[in-house]
N, CA, C and O atoms as CSV, one atom per row, in Angstrom:
chain,resi,resn,atom,element,x,y,z
A,1,MET,N,N,-9.197,-36.427,8.781
A,1,MET,CA,C,-8.085,-36.216,7.876
A,1,MET,C,C,-7.061,-35.301,8.550
A,1,MET,O,O,-7.418,-34.274,9.127
A,2,SER,N,N,-5.832,-35.671,8.474
A,2,SER,CA,C,-4.750,-34.915,9.081
A,2,SER,C,C,-4.422,-33.678,8.247
A,2,SER,O,O,-4.557,-33.686,7.023
A,3,ILE,N,N,-3.993,-32.631,8.920
A,3,ILE,CA,C,-3.590,-31.417,8.201
A,3,ILE,C,C,-2.142,-31.502,7.715
A,3,ILE,O,O,-1.690,-30.635,6.968
A,4,TRP,N,N,-1.421,-32.527,8.128
A,4,TRP,CA,C,0.002,-32.614,7.792
A,4,TRP,C,C,0.287,-32.651,6.294
A,4,TRP,O,O,1.253,-32.018,5.866
A,5,PRO,N,N,-0.492,-33.353,5.470
A,5,PRO,CA,C,-0.196,-33.292,4.023
A,5,PRO,C,C,-0.289,-31.870,3.473
A,5,PRO,O,O,0.513,-31.471,2.628
A,6,PHE,N,N,-1.270,-31.110,3.956
A,6,PHE,CA,C,-1.421,-29.725,3.510
A,6,PHE,C,C,-0.263,-28.870,4.005
A,6,PHE,O,O,0.231,-27.993,3.296
A,7,PHE,N,N,0.158,-29.140,5.226
A,7,PHE,CA,C,1.300,-28.429,5.791
A,7,PHE,C,C,2.551,-28.700,4.962
A,7,PHE,O,O,3.331,-27.785,4.694
A,8,ASP,N,N,2.744,-29.949,4.559
A,8,ASP,CA,C,3.902,-30.308,3.735
A,8,ASP,C,C,3.864,-29.598,2.382
A,8,ASP,O,O,4.890,-29.125,1.893
A,9,ILE,N,N,2.683,-29.528,1.787
A,9,ILE,CA,C,2.537,-28.837,0.499
A,9,ILE,C,C,2.847,-27.352,0.668
A,9,ILE,O,O,3.586,-26.768,-0.125
A,10,PHE,N,N,2.275,-26.749,1.708
A,10,PHE,CA,C,2.500,-25.329,1.981
A,10,PHE,C,C,3.982,-25.059,2.236
A,10,PHE,O,O,4.539,-24.086,1.729
A,11,THR,N,N,4.607,-25.920,3.018
A,11,THR,CA,C,6.032,-25.767,3.316
A,11,THR,C,C,6.861,-25.873,2.044
A,11,THR,O,O,7.795,-25.095,1.851
A,12,ASN,N,N,6.536,-26.818,1.180
A,12,ASN,CA,C,7.253,-26.967,-0.089
A,12,ASN,C,C,7.133,-25.706,-0.937
A,12,ASN,O,O,8.114,-25.249,-1.524
A,13,ILE,N,N,5.939,-25.152,-0.996
A,13,ILE,CA,C,5.729,-23.928,-1.773
A,13,ILE,C,C,6.549,-22.787,-1.185
A,13,ILE,O,O,7.238,-22.069,-1.911
A,14,LEU,N,N,6.472,-22.626,0.126
A,14,LEU,CA,C,7.158,-21.526,0.794
A,14,LEU,C,C,8.673,-21.652,0.728
A,14,LEU,O,O,9.373,-20.659,0.534
A,15,VAL,N,N,9.175,-22.859,0.887
A,15,VAL,CA,C,10.621,-23.068,0.971
A,15,VAL,C,C,11.268,-23.255,-0.395
A,15,VAL,O,O,12.386,-22.788,-0.609
A,16,ASN,N,N,10.601,-23.919,-1.313
A,16,ASN,CA,C,11.225,-24.263,-2.594
A,16,ASN,C,C,10.731,-23.443,-3.779
A,16,ASN,O,O,11.534,-22.880,-4.522
A,17,ILE,N,N,9.438,-23.376,-3.957
A,17,ILE,CA,C,8.880,-22.780,-5.172
A,17,ILE,C,C,8.896,-21.255,-5.132
A,17,ILE,O,O,9.345,-20.618,-6.085
A,18,LEU,N,N,8.412,-20.663,-4.041
A,18,LEU,CA,C,8.317,-19.210,-3.960
A,18,LEU,C,C,9.665,-18.512,-4.142
A,18,LEU,O,O,9.740,-17.550,-4.906
A,19,PRO,N,N,10.728,-18.954,-3.475
A,19,PRO,CA,C,12.021,-18.285,-3.705
A,19,PRO,C,C,12.483,-18.349,-5.162
A,19,PRO,O,O,13.071,-17.393,-5.666
A,20,MET,N,N,12.223,-19.461,-5.834
A,20,MET,CA,C,12.608,-19.566,-7.250
A,20,MET,C,C,11.811,-18.586,-8.103
A,20,MET,O,O,12.365,-17.939,-8.992
A,21,LYS,N,N,10.511,-18.476,-7.833
A,21,LYS,CA,C,9.662,-17.572,-8.611
A,21,LYS,C,C,10.041,-16.115,-8.358
A,21,LYS,O,O,10.077,-15.307,-9.286
A,22,LEU,N,N,10.324,-15.783,-7.092
A,22,LEU,CA,C,10.723,-14.413,-6.788
A,22,LEU,C,C,12.085,-14.082,-7.387
A,22,LEU,O,O,12.313,-12.956,-7.829
A,23,ALA,N,N,12.985,-15.052,-7.404
A,23,ALA,CA,C,14.287,-14.832,-8.039
A,23,ALA,C,C,14.099,-14.546,-9.525
A,23,ALA,O,O,14.779,-13.685,-10.083
A,24,GLN,N,N,13.182,-15.264,-10.167
A,24,GLN,CA,C,12.898,-15.022,-11.586
A,24,GLN,C,C,12.275,-13.643,-11.777
A,24,GLN,O,O,12.610,-12.936,-12.727
A,25,LEU,N,N,11.371,-13.259,-10.880
A,25,LEU,CA,C,10.768,-11.930,-10.942
A,25,LEU,C,C,11.853,-10.860,-10.840
A,25,LEU,O,O,11.826,-9.871,-11.572
A,26,GLY,N,N,12.800,-11.060,-9.937
A,26,GLY,CA,C,13.904,-10.117,-9.780
A,26,GLY,C,C,14.762,-10.018,-11.027
A,26,GLY,O,O,15.144,-8.922,-11.437
A,27,ARG,N,N,15.066,-11.157,-11.632
A,27,ARG,CA,C,15.849,-11.152,-12.876
A,27,ARG,C,C,15.085,-10.441,-13.990
A,27,ARG,O,O,15.665,-9.683,-14.767
A,28,ASN,N,N,13.779,-10.695,-14.058
A,28,ASN,CA,C,12.953,-10.028,-15.074
A,28,ASN,C,C,12.954,-8.516,-14.869
A,28,ASN,O,O,13.043,-7.752,-15.830
A,29,LEU,N,N,12.853,-8.094,-13.612
A,29,LEU,CA,C,12.878,-6.666,-13.302
A,29,LEU,C,C,14.201,-6.052,-13.753
A,29,LEU,O,O,14.212,-5.009,-14.407
A,30,LYS,N,N,15.289,-6.681,-13.414
A,30,LYS,CA,C,16.615,-6.163,-13.781
A,30,LYS,C,C,16.777,-6.086,-15.299
A,30,LYS,O,O,17.247,-5.079,-15.828
A,31,ASP,N,N,16.387,-7.148,-15.991
A,31,ASP,CA,C,16.480,-7.160,-17.457
A,31,ASP,C,C,15.621,-6.061,-18.076
A,31,ASP,O,O,16.058,-5.361,-18.990
A,32,SER,N,N,14.395,-5.914,-17.572
A,32,SER,CA,C,13.483,-4.893,-18.104
A,32,SER,C,C,14.027,-3.497,-17.845
A,32,SER,O,O,13.963,-2.631,-18.717
A,33,ARG,N,N,14.558,-3.277,-16.655
A,33,ARG,CA,C,15.138,-1.964,-16.322
A,33,ARG,C,C,16.279,-1.632,-17.276
A,33,ARG,O,O,16.361,-0.515,-17.788
A,34,LYS,N,N,17.143,-2.582,-17.509
A,34,LYS,CA,C,18.303,-2.326,-18.371
A,34,LYS,C,C,17.906,-2.132,-19.833
A,34,LYS,O,O,18.537,-1.355,-20.550
A,35,ARG,N,N,16.868,-2.831,-20.274
A,35,ARG,CA,C,16.442,-2.706,-21.673
A,35,ARG,C,C,15.602,-1.465,-21.923
A,35,ARG,O,O,15.806,-0.752,-22.905
A,36,ARG,N,N,14.663,-1.214,-21.034
A,36,ARG,CA,C,13.723,-0.109,-21.270
A,36,ARG,C,C,14.268,1.248,-20.848
A,36,ARG,O,O,13.932,2.271,-21.444
A,37,LEU,N,N,15.112,1.255,-19.819
A,37,LEU,CA,C,15.671,2.522,-19.333
A,37,LEU,C,C,17.182,2.389,-19.178
A,37,LEU,O,O,17.699,2.445,-18.062
A,38,PRO,N,N,17.888,2.214,-20.283
A,38,PRO,CA,C,19.329,1.954,-20.197
A,38,PRO,C,C,20.130,3.093,-19.569
A,38,PRO,O,O,21.229,2.865,-19.064
A,39,ALA,N,N,19.600,4.308,-19.593
A,39,ALA,CA,C,20.317,5.438,-19.000
A,39,ALA,C,C,20.183,5.471,-17.475
A,39,ALA,O,O,20.944,6.165,-16.799
A,40,ASP,N,N,19.230,4.732,-16.942
A,40,ASP,CA,C,19.021,4.715,-15.487
A,40,ASP,C,C,19.951,3.701,-14.829
A,40,ASP,O,O,19.915,2.514,-15.153
A,41,ASN,N,N,20.780,4.173,-13.909
A,41,ASN,CA,C,21.538,3.241,-13.091
A,41,ASN,C,C,20.657,2.827,-11.908
A,41,ASN,O,O,19.518,3.280,-11.793
A,42,LEU,N,N,21.177,1.982,-11.045
A,42,LEU,CA,C,20.393,1.507,-9.898
A,42,LEU,C,C,19.859,2.660,-9.054
A,42,LEU,O,O,18.679,2.684,-8.704
A,43,ALA,N,N,20.726,3.611,-8.729
A,43,ALA,CA,C,20.332,4.713,-7.847
A,43,ALA,C,C,19.226,5.560,-8.466
A,43,ALA,O,O,18.273,5.931,-7.780
A,44,ARG,N,N,19.342,5.870,-9.756
A,44,ARG,CA,C,18.325,6.707,-10.414
A,44,ARG,C,C,16.987,5.979,-10.510
A,44,ARG,O,O,15.944,6.566,-10.222
A,45,PHE,N,N,17.005,4.715,-10.908
A,45,PHE,CA,C,15.762,3.957,-11.013
A,45,PHE,C,C,15.111,3.831,-9.637
A,45,PHE,O,O,13.897,3.986,-9.502
A,46,ALA,N,N,15.921,3.550,-8.622
A,46,ALA,CA,C,15.399,3.431,-7.254
A,46,ALA,C,C,14.715,4.728,-6.831
A,46,ALA,O,O,13.621,4.700,-6.267
A,47,LEU,N,N,15.348,5.845,-7.098
A,47,LEU,CA,C,14.777,7.146,-6.768
A,47,LEU,C,C,13.448,7.350,-7.480
A,47,LEU,O,O,12.494,7.855,-6.888
A,48,ARG,N,N,13.384,6.964,-8.732
A,48,ARG,CA,C,12.169,7.160,-9.529
A,48,ARG,C,C,10.996,6.305,-9.049
A,48,ARG,O,O,9.841,6.675,-9.260
A,49,ILE,N,N,11.274,5.158,-8.401
A,49,ILE,CA,C,10.164,4.340,-7.884
A,49,ILE,C,C,9.980,4.525,-6.376
A,49,ILE,O,O,9.138,3.871,-5.760
A,50,GLY,N,N,10.776,5.420,-5.791
A,50,GLY,CA,C,10.592,5.770,-4.387
A,50,GLY,C,C,11.120,4.754,-3.390
A,50,GLY,O,O,10.550,4.580,-2.313
A,51,VAL,N,N,12.211,4.080,-3.747
A,51,VAL,CA,C,12.837,3.130,-2.822
A,51,VAL,C,C,14.327,3.442,-2.740
A,51,VAL,O,O,14.863,4.190,-3.556
A,52,SER,N,N,14.977,2.865,-1.756
A,52,SER,CA,C,16.424,3.034,-1.648
A,52,SER,C,C,17.127,2.136,-2.664
A,52,SER,O,O,16.536,1.203,-3.208
A,53,ARG,N,N,18.378,2.436,-2.902
A,53,ARG,CA,C,19.188,1.603,-3.803
A,53,ARG,C,C,19.273,0.181,-3.257
A,53,ARG,O,O,19.215,-0.789,-4.014
A,54,ALA,N,N,19.410,0.067,-1.944
A,54,ALA,CA,C,19.495,-1.259,-1.312
A,54,ALA,C,C,18.207,-2.054,-1.521
A,54,ALA,O,O,18.250,-3.261,-1.759
A,55,THR,N,N,17.061,-1.374,-1.431
A,55,THR,CA,C,15.782,-2.060,-1.650
A,55,THR,C,C,15.660,-2.523,-3.094
A,55,THR,O,O,15.193,-3.633,-3.351
A,56,LEU,N,N,16.075,-1.683,-4.042
A,56,LEU,CA,C,16.031,-2.096,-5.447
A,56,LEU,C,C,16.938,-3.304,-5.678
A,56,LEU,O,O,16.577,-4.210,-6.428
A,57,GLN,N,N,18.091,-3.326,-5.053
A,57,GLN,CA,C,18.971,-4.489,-5.179
A,57,GLN,C,C,18.277,-5.736,-4.643
A,57,GLN,O,O,18.378,-6.810,-5.236
A,58,LYS,N,N,17.570,-5.595,-3.519
A,58,LYS,CA,C,16.812,-6.730,-2.972
A,58,LYS,C,C,15.737,-7.176,-3.955
A,58,LYS,O,O,15.525,-8.372,-4.152
A,59,MET,N,N,15.063,-6.211,-4.569
A,59,MET,CA,C,14.020,-6.535,-5.538
A,59,MET,C,C,14.601,-7.323,-6.703
A,59,MET,O,O,14.011,-8.305,-7.152
A,60,GLU,N,N,15.754,-6.892,-7.189
A,60,GLU,CA,C,16.368,-7.553,-8.334
A,60,GLU,C,C,16.946,-8.917,-7.977
A,60,GLU,O,O,17.311,-9.694,-8.859
A,61,GLN,N,N,17.027,-9.203,-6.681
A,61,GLN,CA,C,17.458,-10.526,-6.225
A,61,GLN,C,C,16.259,-11.394,-5.841
A,61,GLN,O,O,16.419,-12.571,-5.517
A,62,GLY,N,N,15.050,-10.808,-5.877
A,62,GLY,CA,C,13.851,-11.555,-5.531
A,62,GLY,C,C,13.674,-11.755,-4.042
A,62,GLY,O,O,13.139,-12.774,-3.606
A,63,ASP,N,N,14.119,-10.786,-3.260
A,63,ASP,CA,C,14.031,-10.874,-1.802
A,63,ASP,C,C,12.572,-10.897,-1.348
A,63,ASP,O,O,11.770,-10.055,-1.753
A,64,LEU,N,N,12.248,-11.857,-0.517
A,64,LEU,CA,C,10.883,-12.064,-0.030
A,64,LEU,C,C,10.387,-10.922,0.857
A,64,LEU,O,O,9.179,-10.760,1.032
A,65,SER,N,N,11.299,-10.132,1.415
A,65,SER,CA,C,10.901,-9.077,2.349
A,65,SER,C,C,10.372,-7.822,1.656
A,65,SER,O,O,9.829,-6.940,2.320
A,66,VAL,N,N,10.520,-7.725,0.344
A,66,VAL,CA,C,10.076,-6.531,-0.384
A,66,VAL,C,C,8.609,-6.684,-0.771
A,66,VAL,O,O,8.197,-7.720,-1.293
A,67,SER,N,N,7.827,-5.639,-0.507
A,67,SER,CA,C,6.392,-5.708,-0.786
A,67,SER,C,C,6.108,-5.693,-2.285
A,67,SER,O,O,6.877,-5.144,-3.075
A,68,MET,N,N,4.999,-6.302,-2.654
A,68,MET,CA,C,4.571,-6.323,-4.053
A,68,MET,C,C,4.258,-4.917,-4.546
A,68,MET,O,O,4.349,-4.646,-5.743
A,69,GLU,N,N,3.894,-4.031,-3.643
A,69,GLU,CA,C,3.589,-2.654,-4.019
A,69,GLU,C,C,4.808,-1.992,-4.664
A,69,GLU,O,O,4.669,-1.198,-5.595
A,70,LYS,N,N,5.984,-2.316,-4.173
A,70,LYS,CA,C,7.210,-1.750,-4.749
A,70,LYS,C,C,7.466,-2.325,-6.149
A,70,LYS,O,O,7.895,-1.604,-7.050
A,71,TYR,N,N,7.206,-3.602,-6.322
A,71,TYR,CA,C,7.328,-4.199,-7.657
A,71,TYR,C,C,6.312,-3.562,-8.610
A,71,TYR,O,O,6.599,-3.349,-9.788
A,72,TYR,N,N,5.127,-3.263,-8.086
A,72,TYR,CA,C,4.097,-2.631,-8.906
A,72,TYR,C,C,4.563,-1.253,-9.380
A,72,TYR,O,O,4.379,-0.897,-10.544
A,73,ARG,N,N,5.168,-0.478,-8.470
A,73,ARG,CA,C,5.682,0.840,-8.858
A,73,ARG,C,C,6.725,0.713,-9.965
A,73,ARG,O,O,6.742,1.499,-10.912
A,74,ALA,N,N,7.589,-0.282,-9.832
A,74,ALA,CA,C,8.610,-0.510,-10.862
A,74,ALA,C,C,7.953,-0.883,-12.189
A,74,ALA,O,O,8.372,-0.417,-13.248
A,75,SER,N,N,6.927,-1.723,-12.124
A,75,SER,CA,C,6.253,-2.143,-13.363
A,75,SER,C,C,5.602,-0.951,-14.061
A,75,SER,O,O,5.600,-0.878,-15.290
A,76,ARG,N,N,5.055,-0.024,-13.290
A,76,ARG,CA,C,4.445,1.166,-13.885
A,76,ARG,C,C,5.483,2.017,-14.599
A,76,ARG,O,O,5.258,2.476,-15.719
A,77,LEU,N,N,6.618,2.223,-13.949
A,77,LEU,CA,C,7.668,3.036,-14.559
A,77,LEU,C,C,8.197,2.388,-15.834
A,77,LEU,O,O,8.562,3.078,-16.786
A,78,LEU,N,N,8.234,1.073,-15.846
A,78,LEU,CA,C,8.742,0.344,-17.008
A,78,LEU,C,C,7.695,0.151,-18.105
A,78,LEU,O,O,7.990,-0.421,-19.154
A,79,GLY,N,N,6.478,0.626,-17.861
A,79,GLY,CA,C,5.420,0.440,-18.847
A,79,GLY,C,C,4.888,-0.977,-18.870
A,79,GLY,O,O,4.360,-1.431,-19.885
A,80,LEU,N,N,5.025,-1.683,-17.745
A,80,LEU,CA,C,4.590,-3.083,-17.659
A,80,LEU,C,C,3.448,-3.267,-16.660
A,80,LEU,O,O,3.232,-4.363,-16.142
A,81,GLU,N,N,2.733,-2.198,-16.401
A,81,GLU,CA,C,1.643,-2.247,-15.429
A,81,GLU,C,C,0.594,-3.290,-15.812
A,81,GLU,O,O,0.126,-4.046,-14.961
A,82,ARG,N,N,0.236,-3.329,-17.061
A,82,ARG,CA,C,-0.787,-4.284,-17.512
A,82,ARG,C,C,-0.326,-5.722,-17.286
A,82,ARG,O,O,-1.101,-6.564,-16.833
A,83,GLU,N,N,0.938,-6.001,-17.604
A,83,GLU,CA,C,1.474,-7.344,-17.397
A,83,GLU,C,C,1.474,-7.709,-15.916
A,83,GLU,O,O,1.184,-8.850,-15.556
A,84,PHE,N,N,1.798,-6.746,-15.061
A,84,PHE,CA,C,1.790,-6.990,-13.618
A,84,PHE,C,C,0.378,-7.340,-13.149
A,84,PHE,O,O,0.192,-8.256,-12.348
A,85,GLU,N,N,-0.600,-6.614,-13.647
A,85,GLU,CA,C,-1.985,-6.851,-13.248
A,85,GLU,C,C,-2.506,-8.197,-13.729
A,85,GLU,O,O,-3.479,-8.714,-13.182
A,86,GLN,N,N,-1.874,-8.768,-14.739
A,86,GLN,CA,C,-2.290,-10.070,-15.268
A,86,GLN,C,C,-1.821,-11.236,-14.400
A,86,GLN,O,O,-2.244,-12.371,-14.621
A,87,LEU,N,N,-0.962,-10.982,-13.426
A,87,LEU,CA,C,-0.379,-12.062,-12.627
A,87,LEU,C,C,-1.418,-12.992,-12.011
A,87,LEU,O,O,-1.233,-14.209,-12.018
A,88,LEU,N,N,-2.485,-12.451,-11.489
A,88,LEU,CA,C,-3.479,-13.274,-10.797
A,88,LEU,C,C,-4.812,-13.334,-11.524
A,88,LEU,O,O,-5.811,-13.764,-10.949
A,89,ARG,N,N,-4.838,-12.917,-12.754
A,89,ARG,CA,C,-6.084,-12.932,-13.511
A,89,ARG,C,C,-6.300,-14.305,-14.125
A,89,ARG,O,O,-5.405,-14.869,-14.754
A,90,LEU,N,N,-7.492,-14.830,-13.933
A,90,LEU,CA,C,-7.844,-16.111,-14.539
A,90,LEU,C,C,-8.088,-15.920,-16.028
A,90,LEU,O,O,-8.692,-14.928,-16.437
A,91,PRO,N,N,-7.626,-16.853,-16.830
A,91,PRO,CA,C,-7.922,-16.748,-18.263
A,91,PRO,C,C,-9.419,-16.926,-18.501
A,91,PRO,O,O,-10.094,-17.655,-17.776
A,92,ARG,N,N,-9.911,-16.264,-19.504
A,92,ARG,CA,C,-11.337,-16.399,-19.829
A,92,ARG,C,C,-11.603,-17.780,-20.393
A,92,ARG,O,O,-10.800,-18.336,-21.142
A,93,SER,N,N,-12.730,-18.307,-20.021
A,93,SER,CA,C,-13.154,-19.618,-20.497
A,93,SER,C,C,-14.089,-19.436,-21.691
A,93,SER,O,O,-14.694,-18.377,-21.859
A,94,LEU,N,N,-14.201,-20.457,-22.501
A,94,LEU,CA,C,-15.155,-20.419,-23.609
A,94,LEU,C,C,-16.586,-20.328,-23.101
A,94,LEU,O,O,-17.492,-19.932,-23.834
A,95,PHE,N,N,-16.779,-20.696,-21.842
A,95,PHE,CA,C,-18.121,-20.708,-21.267
A,95,PHE,C,C,-18.457,-19.416,-20.542
A,95,PHE,O,O,-19.586,-19.246,-20.083
A,96,ASP,N,N,-17.492,-18.492,-20.429
A,96,ASP,CA,C,-17.764,-17.193,-19.815
A,96,ASP,C,C,-18.575,-16.350,-20.787
A,96,ASP,O,O,-18.399,-16.440,-22.002
A,97,ASP,N,N,-19.465,-15.530,-20.238
A,97,ASP,CA,C,-20.202,-14.630,-21.130
A,97,ASP,C,C,-19.787,-13.218,-20.926
A,97,ASP,O,O,-20.303,-12.321,-21.592
């Protein structure tokens, strides 16, 4: 079996799907920041999560170069730590004990 079909799937995810999902994550971050901490401008929020203003702007644009650890710090400040931790959690099955 050739690896090319898997390569095509991986390429599609990397090129098409991941950027869209990260862009949505960035929009969600920006919306949450503005709703939960309306007094914080970009510079203040960035300072509070330990990143530069430029990095926060990248985060709010869904830039692939920003580590998930920085998004996690933002989620903690916004009171969304639990939601962040749910990202990769499998739902419980009726057959789980």
